N, C-alpha and C positions, 0 to 999 in steps of 0.2 A: 504495499500501499504505500505508493510513492507520493500520496496526494494531501498528506498532513505530516506535522512533526511535533515532537513533545518537545517540552523545556522543563529540565531541573533546576530550580530555583532556589539559593540559599540566601534566608534572610538573617543578617546580625540581630540577635536580640537589645532591645533598647537600653538593656543595663549594661552592656559593653561599649557603648559608646561615652566619651567622656563628654564635656562641655565644650572643651580644646578641640576634641576631634569633630563637633558640629562645625565649629569656627571654621577649621581647617575645609570642611567638606563644602559650606556655605561660600565660601570664598573661590572655590573650585567650580562652582556652580555659576556664582554672580561677578566673579572679577577679583582680583586681588585688592582692589582698594575698599570692596564692600564692607561693611560690618553687621554684622547681627547683633540686635539688642538682646539683653538677658529676658526679657519676656518673650521674646520668639525661639529661645533655645529649645525648649520643650516641646513646642507644635512643631519644628524642624525635625528634631530629634523622632517625633513619631512618622512624620512624613518618610523620612530615610529608612525606617526598619518595617514600613507596611506596606505589602505587596498590594492592596487594596486601596492605598492614597493615590488619588489622581491629580489635586490640584497643588 
């Protein structure tokens, strides 16, 4: 059956990412000059560790 494919996805648990990790990944996504504010850290952590997150 060559008409489809399967993905194996490994998600990191939210507890594995420190605030510094979140800040680094934010900069990779939005540019080196961007800064994440402290109240956004938990929201961005959830976005990075949830397969269903789309926004």
